[in-house]
N, CA and C atoms as a LAMMPS dump frame, in Angstrom:
ITEM: TIMESTEP
0
ITEM: NUMBER OF ATOMS
690
ITEM: BOX BOUNDS ff ff ff
-5.0000000000000000e+02 5.0000000000000000e+02
-5.0000000000000000e+02 5.0000000000000000e+02
-5.0000000000000000e+02 5.0000000000000000e+02
ITEM: ATOMS id mol type element x y z
1 1 1 N -281.899 105.231 115.066
2 1 2 C -281.392 106.578 114.847
3 1 3 C -280.032 106.522 114.131
4 2 1 N -279.871 107.222 113.015
5 2 2 C -278.564 107.272 112.35
6 2 3 C -277.527 107.95 113.259
7 3 1 N -276.365 107.318 113.389
8 3 2 C -275.314 107.823 114.284
9 3 3 C -273.973 107.739 113.562
10 4 1 N -273.12 108.723 113.793
11 4 2 C -271.769 108.665 113.254
12 4 3 C -271.038 107.46 113.852
13 5 1 N -270.163 106.841 113.063
14 5 2 C -269.368 105.726 113.554
15 5 3 C -268.297 106.182 114.527
16 6 1 N -267.569 105.203 115.064
17 6 2 C -266.559 105.495 116.075
18 6 3 C -265.502 106.464 115.575
19 7 1 N -264.877 106.154 114.426
20 7 2 C -263.809 107.006 113.904
21 7 3 C -264.323 108.398 113.568
22 8 1 N -265.494 108.464 112.93
23 8 2 C -266.062 109.76 112.551
24 8 3 C -266.427 110.576 113.786
25 9 1 N -266.952 109.908 114.806
26 9 2 C -267.312 110.611 116.047
27 9 3 C -266.089 111.249 116.682
28 10 1 N -265.011 110.486 116.799
29 10 2 C -263.785 111.018 117.392
30 10 3 C -263.211 112.144 116.545
31 11 1 N -263.206 111.954 115.22
32 11 2 C -262.655 112.977 114.328
33 11 3 C -263.467 114.267 114.394
34 12 1 N -264.772 114.147 114.407
35 12 2 C -265.631 115.333 114.465
36 12 3 C -265.495 116.044 115.808
37 13 1 N -265.346 115.27 116.881
38 13 2 C -265.169 115.881 118.203
39 13 3 C -263.859 116.66 118.26
40 14 1 N -262.796 116.07 117.717
41 14 2 C -261.499 116.764 117.683
42 14 3 C -261.599 118.013 116.819
43 15 1 N -262.24 117.894 115.665
44 15 2 C -262.404 119.045 114.777
45 15 3 C -263.172 120.169 115.466
46 16 1 N -264.279 119.821 116.134
47 16 2 C -265.084 120.837 116.825
48 16 3 C -264.283 121.51 117.925
49 17 1 N -263.514 120.711 118.669
50 17 2 C -262.686 121.279 119.739
51 17 3 C -261.64 122.235 119.177
52 18 1 N -260.927 121.81 118.143
53 18 2 C -259.872 122.641 117.566
54 18 3 C -260.453 123.905 116.926
55 19 1 N -261.583 123.757 116.254
56 19 2 C -262.233 124.925 115.653
57 19 3 C -262.606 125.937 116.727
58 20 1 N -263.158 125.445 117.826
59 20 2 C -263.51 126.342 118.918
60 20 3 C -262.296 127.062 119.47
61 21 1 N -261.19 126.326 119.63
62 21 2 C -259.978 126.938 120.156
63 21 3 C -259.437 128.004 119.204
64 22 1 N -259.445 127.713 117.915
65 22 2 C -258.95 128.679 116.933
66 22 3 C -259.791 129.941 116.947
67 23 1 N -261.108 129.783 116.957
68 23 2 C -261.993 130.955 116.98
69 23 3 C -261.813 131.729 118.28
70 24 1 N -261.636 131.013 119.396
71 24 2 C -261.406 131.683 120.674
72 24 3 C -260.131 132.494 120.671
73 25 1 N -259.053 131.918 120.114
74 25 2 C -257.777 132.636 120.03
75 25 3 C -257.905 133.855 119.127
76 26 1 N -258.621 133.688 118.008
77 26 2 C -258.826 134.822 117.1
78 26 3 C -259.647 135.921 117.765
79 27 1 N -260.635 135.526 118.556
80 27 2 C -261.433 136.519 119.278
81 27 3 C -260.572 137.277 120.276
82 28 1 N -259.663 136.558 120.942
83 28 2 C -258.755 137.2 121.879
84 28 3 C -257.814 138.151 121.146
85 29 1 N -257.319 137.72 119.986
86 29 2 C -256.429 138.581 119.196
87 29 3 C -257.167 139.834 118.739
88 30 1 N -258.433 139.666 118.345
89 30 2 C -259.22 140.822 117.906
90 30 3 C -259.435 141.792 119.063
91 31 1 N -259.71 141.244 120.241
92 31 2 C -259.895 142.1 121.414
93 31 3 C -258.626 142.878 121.724
94 32 1 N -257.481 142.239 121.561
95 32 2 C -256.209 142.903 121.843
96 32 3 C -255.906 143.972 120.796
97 33 1 N -256.401 143.794 119.558
98 33 2 C -256.175 144.807 118.529
99 33 3 C -256.973 146.074 118.821
100 34 1 N -258.163 145.886 119.413
101 34 2 C -258.975 147.046 119.781
102 34 3 C -258.538 147.631 121.117
103 35 1 N -258.035 146.745 121.987
104 35 2 C -257.566 147.173 123.306
105 35 3 C -256.17 146.602 123.528
106 36 1 N -255.142 147.32 123.113
107 36 2 C -253.767 146.802 123.215
108 36 3 C -253.338 146.437 124.621
109 37 1 N -254.031 146.974 125.623
110 37 2 C -253.64 146.684 127.009
111 37 3 C -254.206 145.371 127.516
112 38 1 N -254.987 144.668 126.646
113 38 2 C -255.531 143.376 127.054
114 38 3 C -254.416 142.343 127.033
115 39 1 N -254.154 141.729 128.171
116 39 2 C -253.095 140.741 128.285
117 39 3 C -253.688 139.339 128.313
118 40 1 N -252.918 138.343 127.903
119 40 2 C -253.423 136.964 127.934
120 40 3 C -253.45 136.387 129.342
121 41 1 N -254.139 137.069 130.254
122 41 2 C -254.236 136.604 131.628
123 41 3 C -255.52 135.818 131.8
124 42 1 N -255.846 135.516 133.035
125 42 2 C -257.019 134.684 133.299
126 42 3 C -258.303 135.307 132.772
127 43 1 N -258.447 136.634 132.92
128 43 2 C -259.664 137.301 132.47
129 43 3 C -259.808 137.214 130.956
130 44 1 N -258.712 137.479 130.234
131 44 2 C -258.757 137.424 128.776
132 44 3 C -259.01 136.004 128.29
133 45 1 N -258.376 135.031 128.912
134 45 2 C -258.576 133.638 128.523
135 45 3 C -259.994 133.173 128.809
136 46 1 N -260.586 133.713 129.865
137 46 2 C -261.99 133.402 130.15
138 46 3 C -262.883 133.884 129.021
139 47 1 N -262.624 135.099 128.538
140 47 2 C -263.401 135.638 127.428
141 47 3 C -263.231 134.764 126.182
142 48 1 N -262.007 134.305 125.927
143 48 2 C -261.762 133.445 124.77
144 48 3 C -262.53 132.135 124.897
145 49 1 N -262.569 131.587 126.095
146 49 2 C -263.297 130.334 126.324
147 49 3 C -264.79 130.517 126.119
148 50 1 N -265.309 131.673 126.509
149 50 2 C -266.731 131.953 126.328
150 50 3 C -267.107 132.016 124.854
151 51 1 N -266.132 132.249 124.002
152 51 2 C -266.352 132.204 122.556
153 51 3 C -266.121 130.797 122.026
154 52 1 N -265.05 130.157 122.486
155 52 2 C -264.654 128.852 121.963
156 52 3 C -265.686 127.768 122.236
157 53 1 N -266.2 127.714 123.453
158 53 2 C -267.11 126.628 123.822
159 53 3 C -268.402 126.614 123.001
160 54 1 N -269.08 127.768 122.808
161 54 2 C -270.283 127.737 121.97
162 54 3 C -269.997 127.354 120.518
163 55 1 N -268.845 127.789 119.988
164 55 2 C -268.487 127.403 118.615
165 55 3 C -268.344 125.881 118.528
166 56 1 N -267.696 125.296 119.508
167 56 2 C -267.544 123.844 119.569
168 56 3 C -268.908 123.158 119.592
169 57 1 N -269.803 123.664 120.42
170 57 2 C -271.123 123.042 120.56
171 57 3 C -271.942 123.167 119.287
172 58 1 N -271.929 124.344 118.675
173 58 2 C -272.68 124.544 117.428
174 58 3 C -272.172 123.596 116.343
175 59 1 N -270.855 123.412 116.276
176 59 2 C -270.265 122.5 115.288
177 59 3 C -270.759 121.078 115.503
178 60 1 N -270.814 120.646 116.757
179 60 2 C -271.281 119.29 117.05
180 60 3 C -272.766 119.125 116.74
181 61 1 N -273.545 120.147 117.011
182 61 2 C -274.979 120.083 116.691
183 61 3 C -275.18 119.942 115.19
184 62 1 N -274.423 120.716 114.413
185 62 2 C -274.517 120.623 112.956
186 62 3 C -274.092 119.234 112.488
187 63 1 N -273.04 118.68 113.112
188 63 2 C -272.586 117.342 112.752
189 63 3 C -273.674 116.305 113.04
190 64 1 N -274.342 116.434 114.176
191 64 2 C -275.411 115.501 114.519
192 64 3 C -276.568 115.61 113.535
193 65 1 N -276.903 116.813 113.139
194 65 2 C -278.02 117.012 112.218
195 65 3 C -277.705 116.468 110.819
196 66 1 N -276.414 116.406 110.475
197 66 2 C -276.035 115.859 109.169
198 66 3 C -276.388 114.382 109.044
199 67 1 N -276.561 113.702 110.163
200 67 2 C -276.957 112.291 110.121
201 67 3 C -278.441 112.131 109.818
202 68 1 N -279.185 113.222 109.906
203 68 2 C -280.625 113.161 109.716
204 68 3 C -281.384 112.899 111.003
205 69 1 N -280.661 112.789 112.11
206 69 2 C -281.298 112.527 113.403
207 69 3 C -281.758 113.822 114.057
208 70 1 N -282.71 113.676 114.953
209 70 2 C -283.133 114.81 115.762
210 70 3 C -282.022 115.148 116.758
211 71 1 N -281.638 116.42 116.816
212 71 2 C -280.506 116.824 117.652
213 71 3 C -280.77 116.547 119.128
214 72 1 N -281.984 116.794 119.597
215 72 2 C -282.297 116.54 121.001
216 72 3 C -282.116 115.073 121.352
217 73 1 N -282.58 114.197 120.468
218 73 2 C -282.425 112.765 120.715
219 73 3 C -280.962 112.356 120.617
220 74 1 N -280.243 112.921 119.654
221 74 2 C -278.837 112.559 119.453
222 74 3 C -278.016 112.879 120.702
223 75 1 N -278.272 114.027 121.309
224 75 2 C -277.507 114.449 122.477
225 75 3 C -278.131 113.995 123.794
226 76 1 N -279.261 113.338 123.748
227 76 2 C -279.897 112.867 124.969
228 76 3 C -280.491 113.987 125.812
229 77 1 N -281.083 114.965 125.139
230 77 2 C -281.625 116.12 125.854
231 77 3 C -283.068 115.856 126.261
232 78 1 N -283.207 114.961 127.248
233 78 2 C -284.517 114.584 127.766
234 78 3 C -284.599 114.943 129.246
235 79 1 N -285.794 115.312 129.686
236 79 2 C -285.996 115.6 131.099
237 79 3 C -285.906 114.308 131.909
238 80 1 N -285.126 114.308 132.973
239 80 2 C -285.001 113.088 133.786
240 80 3 C -286.186 112.915 134.726
241 81 1 N -286.369 111.7 135.209
242 81 2 C -287.395 111.449 136.21
243 81 3 C -286.93 111.989 137.565
244 82 1 N -287.884 112.354 138.408
245 82 2 C -287.542 112.928 139.711
246 82 3 C -286.714 111.951 140.551
247 83 1 N -287.055 110.679 140.468
248 83 2 C -286.305 109.678 141.235
249 83 3 C -284.853 109.636 140.769
250 84 1 N -284.638 109.708 139.458
251 84 2 C -283.276 109.697 138.929
252 84 3 C -282.496 110.929 139.383
253 85 1 N -283.176 112.063 139.424
254 85 2 C -282.526 113.298 139.877
255 85 3 C -282.072 113.158 141.319
256 86 1 N -282.956 112.627 142.159
257 86 2 C -282.631 112.483 143.584
258 86 3 C -281.442 111.548 143.791
259 87 1 N -281.441 110.42 143.099
260 87 2 C -280.343 109.454 143.24
261 87 3 C -279.033 110.057 142.73
262 88 1 N -279.097 110.729 141.59
263 88 2 C -277.891 111.32 141.014
264 88 3 C -277.327 112.418 141.914
265 89 1 N -278.193 113.234 142.498
266 89 2 C -277.726 114.293 143.4
267 89 3 C -277.061 113.695 144.64
268 90 1 N -277.65 112.619 145.164
269 90 2 C -277.051 111.962 146.331
270 90 3 C -275.686 111.382 145.983
271 91 1 N -275.571 110.783 144.797
272 91 2 C -274.288 110.215 144.367
273 91 3 C -273.241 111.297 144.19
274 92 1 N -273.643 112.428 143.613
275 92 2 C -272.704 113.537 143.433
276 92 3 C -272.247 114.085 144.773
277 93 1 N -273.17 114.252 145.702
278 93 2 C -272.808 114.762 147.029
279 93 3 C -271.813 113.833 147.708
280 94 1 N -272.055 112.533 147.611
281 94 2 C -271.132 111.557 148.207
282 94 3 C -269.767 111.636 147.551
283 95 1 N -269.734 111.781 146.224
284 95 2 C -268.466 111.861 145.497
285 95 3 C -267.679 113.106 145.895
286 96 1 N -268.369 114.221 146.078
287 96 2 C -267.691 115.462 146.484
288 96 3 C -267.082 115.308 147.868
289 97 1 N -267.864 114.758 148.802
290 97 2 C -267.367 114.578 150.174
291 97 3 C -266.175 113.639 150.194
292 98 1 N -266.287 112.518 149.506
293 98 2 C -265.191 111.549 149.48
294 98 3 C -263.95 112.145 148.814
295 99 1 N -264.154 112.904 147.753
296 99 2 C -263.031 113.536 147.078
297 99 3 C -262.313 114.529 147.959
298 100 1 N -263.062 115.337 148.692
299 100 2 C -262.463 116.32 149.6
300 100 3 C -261.742 115.625 150.753
301 101 1 N -262.353 114.579 151.288
302 101 2 C -261.716 113.853 152.39
303 101 3 C -260.41 113.208 151.936
304 102 1 N -260.408 112.632 150.746
305 102 2 C -259.192 112.02 150.216
306 102 3 C -258.111 113.077 149.998
307 103 1 N -258.52 114.218 149.466
308 103 2 C -257.564 115.304 149.235
309 103 3 C -256.928 115.762 150.533
310 104 1 N -257.738 115.936 151.566
311 104 2 C -257.22 116.359 152.87
312 104 3 C -256.354 115.272 153.495
313 105 1 N -256.762 114.014 153.34
314 105 2 C -255.998 112.904 153.915
315 105 3 C -254.606 112.811 153.309
316 106 1 N -254.476 113.217 152.054
317 106 2 C -253.18 113.184 151.378
318 106 3 C -252.384 114.471 151.596
319 107 1 N -252.91 115.331 152.464
320 107 2 C -252.188 116.55 152.809
321 107 3 C -252.201 117.62 151.737
322 108 1 N -253.21 117.609 150.895
323 108 2 C -253.294 118.594 149.814
324 108 3 C -254.422 119.584 150.08
325 109 1 N -254.34 120.737 149.444
326 109 2 C -255.365 121.758 149.584
327 109 3 C -256.595 121.381 148.765
328 110 1 N -257.76 121.545 149.345
329 110 2 C -258.999 121.252 148.629
330 110 3 C -259.139 122.171 147.42
331 111 1 N -258.755 123.435 147.59
332 111 2 C -258.758 124.392 146.481
333 111 3 C -257.316 124.627 146.06
334 112 1 N -256.918 124.201 144.868
335 112 2 C -255.52 124.354 144.449
336 112 3 C -255.109 125.815 144.308
337 113 1 N -253.817 126.054 144.434
338 113 2 C -253.293 127.423 144.417
339 113 3 C -253.6 128.134 143.105
340 114 1 N -253.514 127.412 141.981
341 114 2 C -253.744 128.071 140.688
342 114 3 C -255.175 128.602 140.599
343 115 1 N -256.111 127.886 141.231
344 115 2 C -257.507 128.314 141.188
345 115 3 C -257.706 129.586 142.008
346 116 1 N -257.051 129.67 143.154
347 116 2 C -257.114 130.883 143.959
348 116 3 C -256.523 132.063 143.197
349 117 1 N -255.396 131.836 142.543
350 117 2 C -254.749 132.906 141.777
351 117 3 C -255.634 133.366 140.629
352 118 1 N -256.304 132.417 139.973
353 118 2 C -257.173 132.758 138.853
354 118 3 C -258.331 133.646 139.308
355 119 1 N -258.944 133.303 140.436
356 119 2 C -260.061 134.095 140.933
357 119 3 C -259.593 135.476 141.358
358 120 1 N -258.441 135.549 142.003
359 120 2 C -257.908 136.865 142.381
360 120 3 C -257.645 137.72 141.149
361 121 1 N -257.104 137.085 140.109
362 121 2 C -256.763 137.811 138.896
363 121 3 C -257.999 138.395 138.223
364 122 1 N -259.025 137.57 138.035
365 122 2 C -260.222 138.075 137.348
366 122 3 C -260.973 139.079 138.205
367 123 1 N -260.879 138.922 139.532
368 123 2 C -261.494 139.912 140.411
369 123 3 C -260.81 141.253 140.238
370 124 1 N -259.478 141.227 140.139
371 124 2 C -258.731 142.469 139.944
372 124 3 C -259.005 143.118 138.604
373 125 1 N -259.341 142.3 137.588
374 125 2 C -259.64 142.809 136.254
375 125 3 C -261.112 143.19 136.105
376 126 1 N -261.919 142.951 137.14
377 126 2 C -263.343 143.252 137.065
378 126 3 C -264.111 142.29 136.18
379 127 1 N -263.578 141.079 136.023
380 127 2 C -264.198 140.102 135.127
381 127 3 C -264.683 138.861 135.867
382 128 1 N -264.899 138.978 137.176
383 128 2 C -265.31 137.815 137.957
384 128 3 C -266.637 137.251 137.471
385 129 1 N -267.552 138.11 137.097
386 129 2 C -268.869 137.639 136.657
387 129 3 C -268.739 136.783 135.398
388 130 1 N -267.79 137.127 134.519
389 130 2 C -267.599 136.347 133.299
390 130 3 C -266.999 134.983 133.615
391 131 1 N -266.084 134.951 134.57
392 131 2 C -265.508 133.67 134.98
393 131 3 C -266.582 132.77 135.581
394 132 1 N -267.435 133.336 136.421
395 132 2 C -268.51 132.556 137.034
396 132 3 C -269.486 132.044 135.97
397 133 1 N -269.786 132.887 134.992
398 133 2 C -270.664 132.47 133.894
399 133 3 C -270.063 131.274 133.154
400 134 1 N -268.764 131.338 132.924
401 134 2 C -268.084 130.252 132.221
402 134 3 C -268.068 128.984 133.06
403 135 1 N -267.655 129.099 134.32
404 135 2 C -267.479 127.926 135.169
405 135 3 C -268.804 127.246 135.497
406 136 1 N -269.818 128.019 135.808
407 136 2 C -271.067 127.45 136.325
408 136 3 C -272.074 127.116 135.226
409 137 1 N -272.05 127.856 134.109
410 137 2 C -273.069 127.645 133.088
411 137 3 C -272.505 127.156 131.749
412 138 1 N -271.603 127.93 131.17
413 138 2 C -271.169 127.648 129.798
414 138 3 C -270.33 126.375 129.711
415 139 1 N -269.275 126.282 130.525
416 139 2 C -268.389 125.112 130.446
417 139 3 C -269.116 123.794 130.743
418 140 1 N -269.917 123.709 131.809
419 140 2 C -270.632 122.443 132.05
420 140 3 C -271.555 122.039 130.901
421 141 1 N -272.259 123.02 130.348
422 141 2 C -273.179 122.716 129.251
423 141 3 C -272.43 122.227 128.019
424 142 1 N -271.41 122.977 127.611
425 142 2 C -270.686 122.64 126.383
426 142 3 C -269.865 121.36 126.542
427 143 1 N -269.25 121.171 127.688
428 143 2 C -268.458 119.954 127.895
429 143 3 C -269.346 118.718 127.903
430 144 1 N -270.486 118.787 128.558
431 144 2 C -271.353 117.604 128.61
432 144 3 C -271.993 117.305 127.262
433 145 1 N -272.31 118.341 126.488
434 145 2 C -272.828 118.086 125.146
435 145 3 C -271.767 117.409 124.286
436 146 1 N -270.515 117.73 124.531
437 146 2 C -269.416 117.074 123.815
438 146 3 C -269.211 115.642 124.303
439 147 1 N -269.024 115.464 125.623
440 147 2 C -268.579 114.177 126.142
441 147 3 C -269.724 113.204 126.423
442 148 1 N -270.677 113.592 127.253
443 148 2 C -271.774 112.679 127.552
444 148 3 C -272.922 112.827 126.556
445 149 1 N -272.763 113.736 125.58
446 149 2 C -273.743 113.881 124.513
447 149 3 C -273.238 113.267 123.222
448 150 1 N -272.403 114.024 122.482
449 150 2 C -271.948 113.596 121.163
450 150 3 C -271.064 112.349 121.221
451 151 1 N -270.028 112.363 122.051
452 151 2 C -269.132 111.213 122.127
453 151 3 C -269.852 109.973 122.661
454 152 1 N -270.698 110.164 123.661
455 152 2 C -271.442 109.037 124.232
456 152 3 C -272.285 108.363 123.153
457 153 1 N -272.963 109.162 122.34
458 153 2 C -273.829 108.597 121.306
459 153 3 C -273.03 107.811 120.278
460 154 1 N -271.842 108.297 119.933
461 154 2 C -271.056 107.635 118.908
462 154 3 C -270.236 106.461 119.397
463 155 1 N -269.867 106.472 120.686
464 155 2 C -268.998 105.424 121.213
465 155 3 C -269.74 104.299 121.916
466 156 1 N -270.958 104.562 122.364
467 156 2 C -271.71 103.56 123.127
468 156 3 C -273.022 103.293 122.402
469 157 1 N -273.043 102.19 121.651
470 157 2 C -274.218 101.88 120.84
471 157 3 C -274.815 100.518 121.169
472 158 1 N -274.098 99.715 121.958
473 158 2 C -274.615 98.417 122.391
474 158 3 C -274.043 98.109 123.775
475 159 1 N -274.688 97.206 124.533
476 159 2 C -274.315 96.975 125.93
477 159 3 C -272.846 96.666 126.16
478 160 1 N -272.193 95.916 125.282
479 160 2 C -270.794 95.561 125.511
480 160 3 C -269.861 96.765 125.438
481 161 1 N -270.36 97.871 124.898
482 161 2 C -269.549 99.088 124.783
483 161 3 C -269.735 100.019 125.974
484 162 1 N -270.622 99.666 126.903
485 162 2 C -270.929 100.566 128.016
486 162 3 C -269.695 100.915 128.846
487 163 1 N -269.056 99.897 129.412
488 163 2 C -267.918 100.145 130.299
489 163 3 C -266.726 100.76 129.574
490 164 1 N -266.238 100.169 128.465
491 164 2 C -265.095 100.794 127.801
492 164 3 C -265.397 102.196 127.282
493 165 1 N -266.621 102.4 126.805
494 165 2 C -266.994 103.724 126.3
495 165 3 C -267.011 104.767 127.402
496 166 1 N -267.611 104.42 128.534
497 166 2 C -267.677 105.357 129.661
498 166 3 C -266.283 105.666 130.18
499 167 1 N -265.428 104.642 130.274
500 167 2 C -264.063 104.863 130.758
501 167 3 C -263.258 105.722 129.789
502 168 1 N -263.401 105.477 128.484
503 168 2 C -262.664 106.262 127.494
504 168 3 C -263.114 107.716 127.506
505 169 1 N -264.41 107.925 127.57
506 169 2 C -264.929 109.29 127.59
507 169 3 C -264.471 110.017 128.849
508 170 1 N -264.501 109.333 129.998
509 170 2 C -264.034 109.942 131.245
510 170 3 C -262.544 110.267 131.159
511 171 1 N -261.776 109.377 130.534
512 171 2 C -260.335 109.617 130.382
513 171 3 C -260.08 110.838 129.513
514 172 1 N -260.76 110.922 128.374
515 172 2 C -260.581 112.062 127.483
516 172 3 C -260.969 113.356 128.186
517 173 1 N -262.045 113.313 128.948
518 173 2 C -262.504 114.502 129.678
519 173 3 C -261.488 114.911 130.738
520 174 1 N -260.953 113.94 131.454
521 174 2 C -259.988 114.263 132.511
522 174 3 C -258.702 114.842 131.937
523 175 1 N -258.316 114.399 130.734
524 175 2 C -257.085 114.902 130.131
525 175 3 C -257.19 116.367 129.713
526 176 1 N -258.41 116.882 129.625
527 176 2 C -258.584 118.308 129.343
528 176 3 C -258.287 119.156 130.572
529 177 1 N -258.236 118.526 131.733
530 177 2 C -258.044 119.261 132.983
531 177 3 C -256.598 119.143 133.467
532 178 1 N -255.672 119.431 132.57
533 178 2 C -254.251 119.274 132.895
534 178 3 C -253.749 120.362 133.836
535 179 1 N -254.608 121.339 134.138
536 179 2 C -254.188 122.362 135.101
537 179 3 C -254.089 121.794 136.519
538 180 1 N -254.703 120.618 136.741
539 180 2 C -254.649 119.978 138.045
540 180 3 C -253.445 119.045 138.145
541 181 1 N -253.077 118.678 139.373
542 181 2 C -252.037 117.667 139.555
543 181 3 C -252.656 116.284 139.334
544 182 1 N -251.845 115.241 139.555
545 182 2 C -252.32 113.886 139.253
546 182 3 C -253.556 113.515 140.059
547 183 1 N -253.625 113.984 141.306
548 183 2 C -254.784 113.666 142.127
549 183 3 C -256.024 114.356 141.585
550 184 1 N -255.874 115.615 141.216
551 184 2 C -257.004 116.348 140.663
552 184 3 C -257.524 115.709 139.392
553 185 1 N -256.615 115.294 138.508
554 185 2 C -257.015 114.642 137.261
555 185 3 C -257.705 113.308 137.558
556 186 1 N -257.195 112.572 138.548
557 186 2 C -257.812 111.296 138.927
558 186 3 C -259.231 111.511 139.449
559 187 1 N -259.423 112.555 140.233
560 187 2 C -260.763 112.847 140.756
561 187 3 C -261.713 113.26 139.635
562 188 1 N -261.195 114.021 138.679
563 188 2 C -262.014 114.395 137.521
564 188 3 C -262.417 113.142 136.751
565 189 1 N -261.473 112.202 136.593
566 189 2 C -261.779 110.945 135.908
567 189 3 C -262.88 110.183 136.641
568 190 1 N -262.786 110.116 137.968
569 190 2 C -263.795 109.402 138.753
570 190 3 C -265.17 110.042 138.588
571 191 1 N -265.213 111.371 138.616
572 191 2 C -266.475 112.069 138.407
573 191 3 C -266.999 111.802 136.996
574 192 1 N -266.08 111.729 136.036
575 192 2 C -266.477 111.433 134.666
576 192 3 C -267.124 110.063 134.537
577 193 1 N -266.607 109.09 135.272
578 193 2 C -267.217 107.761 135.268
579 193 3 C -268.619 107.831 135.862
580 194 1 N -268.761 108.562 136.973
581 194 2 C -270.084 108.737 137.578
582 194 3 C -271.048 109.379 136.586
583 195 1 N -270.607 110.454 135.94
584 195 2 C -271.468 111.13 134.963
585 195 3 C -271.847 110.19 133.82
586 196 1 N -270.884 109.349 133.407
587 196 2 C -271.166 108.42 132.326
588 196 3 C -272.262 107.429 132.681
589 197 1 N -272.226 106.918 133.907
590 197 2 C -273.245 105.954 134.313
591 197 3 C -274.592 106.63 134.554
592 198 1 N -274.562 107.876 135.011
593 198 2 C -275.826 108.622 135.127
594 198 3 C -276.449 108.783 133.743
595 199 1 N -275.615 109.123 132.783
596 199 2 C -276.1 109.267 131.394
597 199 3 C -276.62 107.936 130.862
598 200 1 N -275.934 106.86 131.174
599 200 2 C -276.326 105.547 130.67
600 200 3 C -277.672 105.104 131.235
601 201 1 N -277.846 105.204 132.536
602 201 2 C -279.026 104.64 133.185
603 201 3 C -280.242 105.559 133.158
604 202 1 N -280.022 106.861 132.974
605 202 2 C -281.17 107.774 132.912
606 202 3 C -281.487 108.201 131.49
607 203 1 N -280.509 108.105 130.59
608 203 2 C -280.703 108.544 129.217
609 203 3 C -280.752 110.048 129.064
610 204 1 N -280.428 110.781 130.128
611 204 2 C -280.585 112.234 130.124
612 204 3 C -279.254 112.959 130.275
613 205 1 N -278.814 113.601 129.203
614 205 2 C -277.647 114.475 129.3
615 205 3 C -277.998 115.749 130.057
616 206 1 N -279.268 116.143 130.047
617 206 2 C -279.685 117.322 130.817
618 206 3 C -279.376 117.129 132.292
619 207 1 N -279.6 115.916 132.798
620 207 2 C -279.314 115.649 134.209
621 207 3 C -277.812 115.745 134.465
622 208 1 N -276.998 115.232 133.545
623 208 2 C -275.547 115.302 133.725
624 208 3 C -275.075 116.753 133.677
625 209 1 N -275.676 117.555 132.803
626 209 2 C -275.335 118.987 132.762
627 209 3 C -275.639 119.626 134.106
628 210 1 N -276.791 119.309 134.678
629 210 2 C -277.152 119.846 135.988
630 210 3 C -276.135 119.436 137.045
631 211 1 N -275.744 118.168 137.054
632 211 2 C -274.76 117.689 138.024
633 211 3 C -273.431 118.426 137.858
634 212 1 N -273.017 118.622 136.618
635 212 2 C -271.756 119.316 136.338
636 212 3 C -271.822 120.764 136.815
637 213 1 N -272.952 121.412 136.593
638 213 2 C -273.131 122.782 137.065
639 213 3 C -273.027 122.851 138.586
640 214 1 N -273.696 121.919 139.262
641 214 2 C -273.67 121.9 140.727
642 214 3 C -272.272 121.593 141.248
643 215 1 N -271.556 120.693 140.58
644 215 2 C -270.183 120.382 140.968
645 215 3 C -269.302 121.619 140.879
646 216 1 N -269.406 122.342 139.775
647 216 2 C -268.597 123.546 139.61
648 216 3 C -269.025 124.652 140.568
649 217 1 N -270.334 124.743 140.83
650 217 2 C -270.805 125.748 141.785
651 217 3 C -270.253 125.457 143.168
652 218 1 N -270.231 124.194 143.536
653 218 2 C -269.67 123.82 144.836
654 218 3 C -268.194 124.191 144.91
655 219 1 N -267.469 124.014 143.814
656 219 2 C -266.059 124.39 143.765
657 219 3 C -265.891 125.898 143.914
658 220 1 N -266.792 126.652 143.301
659 220 2 C -266.747 128.114 143.423
660 220 3 C -266.985 128.539 144.87
661 221 1 N -267.955 127.903 145.511
662 221 2 C -268.251 128.234 146.912
663 221 3 C -267.044 127.95 147.798
664 222 1 N -266.396 126.804 147.581
665 222 2 C -265.186 126.482 148.347
666 222 3 C -264.096 127.513 148.104
667 223 1 N -263.95 127.934 146.861
668 223 2 C -262.928 128.93 146.521
669 223 3 C -263.223 130.261 147.201
670 224 1 N -264.465 130.695 147.148
671 224 2 C -264.861 131.939 147.812
672 224 3 C -264.592 131.865 149.31
673 225 1 N -264.865 130.695 149.871
674 225 2 C -264.671 130.523 151.318
675 225 3 C -263.189 130.641 151.682
676 226 1 N -262.331 129.985 150.907
677 226 2 C -260.885 130.034 151.184
678 226 3 C -260.351 131.452 151.002
679 227 1 N -260.88 132.174 150.003
680 227 2 C -260.437 133.536 149.736
681 227 3 C -261 134.54 150.738
682 228 1 N -261.95 134.099 151.545
683 228 2 C -262.557 135 152.518
684 228 3 C -263.599 135.907 151.912
685 229 1 N -264.161 135.504 150.759
686 229 2 C -265.177 136.318 150.1
687 229 3 C -266.58 135.97 150.555
688 230 1 N -266.711 135.002 151.462
689 230 2 C -268.023 134.628 151.992
690 230 3 C -268.072 134.899 153.496
């Protein structure tokens, strides 16, 4: 299968990310021109992200197709085996439990304060459904197509690249989550390594997308519980 090289893969990923951000900001600016009372708060930023992420994904799909490869194969969009699903779900559940236990052992809140504030804000703006759509569906899909899809294909092409590629991709992914403290970023990195190995051994980015969705859904449930919404 024709694949972009290392430098081209990184450059195209950065370009797709920046393009998505620019379009998202422009969409937010356009919304504010029609509705001057729209403020750059959590609800407005959620709307911008809902625009930015699909633009990023479409750009990467077009980049993959320019190689002449089938997009589904390039991104690893294959149905996983049932056994792989069961093992991956068990690994994710263990990672969530261990992460929460470590967080509590270090005297930190399982749900960070900024996350509680964000949910309260969008609830007050009547945009909670959009935030949930972003967190549970759009962000997991678009992020995994970027990291365990496009970047994985370009950075990991032979066995000796497995470990460094998975670690680099997990690092890049964790650095996008700068809203967390050092522990939160470290946990995101650990989950990224898990997702990378799931992608490696199953060949299915669809399975990793599912895991990411479930991880974020679990975070939403914890947030609702702390807020007293359950």
